[in-house]
N, C-alpha and C positions, 0 to 999 in steps of 0.2 A: 560472289554477289554482283548482280547486274545493276548499273547505274543508268539513269536516263541521261542522255547527251543534252547539253544546254540548248541545242538547235531543234530538238524534238518538238514536233507540231508547229515549227516556225519556217513556213515555206518561202520566206523572202530571199530573193536573189543576192548573192554576195558581190557579184561583179559581172560586167559585160564581157563578151568575147567579140573578137574581130576576126574576120575572114582574111585571106591572104592578100588582099588588096586594101586592107584597112577599112572595110565596111563592117558596120554592126551586124552580128549574126545571132544575138541571143545573150542569155545569162547563165551563169553556173550557180547552183544553189549550194549553200554551205554544207548542208546534210548530204548531198549528192557527193561532193568532193571528199568529205570525211569518210564516207562509206567506201567510195572507190579506192582512196588511198590507203584506207585501213584493210582492205580485203585481200585475199590471197593472190589475186591477179589484177593489179592496178593497170589502168588504161594506158596505152602508149602516149596518146595525146588527150588534150582537154576537149577535143571536138565531140567526143562520145558523151560528155557531160553537159553539153550546151542545151538549154530549153529556150522556148520562144514564148516568153510571157507577152500579154498584150502591150502595145506600146502607145504612147502619147505624142501627138505632133507638137512641134514648137509653136504652132499657131492655133491649137485647140483651145476652145473656151472652157469655162467652168463646167458646163453640162457634160462635155465629152470627157474631161478629167474625172469628174464624180462617177460617171458610168463606167469607165475603165477601172478605177480603183475599187469600186463597189463590186465589180464581177470578178476581181482577181483573187481576193483573199490573202494576198501578201501585204507587205508594209509599204511598198513603193513600186514605182514603174519607170522604165527608161522613157526618156523624152528624146525624139529623133528630130533631125532636121527636115525641111520641106520635102526633100527627095526621099527621106525615110532610110538613108543609108549611113549617116553619121550620128553618133550619140553626142547630144549637146547638153544633157543634164539628167537629173533623177528626181522625180516628185514623189513626195511621201505623204502619208495622212498628217504627219506633224507640220509639213509645209502648209498643207491645205488649212488645218486648223489655225495655224498662225496668221494666215490671211483672212480668215473668217472672223477671227477674234484677236486682233492686235492688242487689245487691253488685257489679255491673259499672257502671263509670263510663265513659260514652262521650264525656265532655266534653273540652274543650281541655287539662285538667290530669290527664287519665287517665294512670296510671302514674307519677305523681310521688310 
């Protein structure tokens, strides 16, 4: 019996990757990592699993953020410093919605 993994159809990155000098170089998707580690010939390094999703600059405004998120299809994107080399944060749809609608509480106590 084949089961569908919990990450199927969920292209969100699971974590950032850094180069040898500590610079941001992309993200590793959960599905890619699971497939690579579960396969017959796992990679020797994580470098082969790193993808380059769109990034958001720390100084970007709402329009740039919306465009980047809307064109990506994942659940969030990395936020880089002004030089575009250091990861300074991660922005998600949830973050944007919370800023747009602070009166809505999506937490575990919502509706109480």
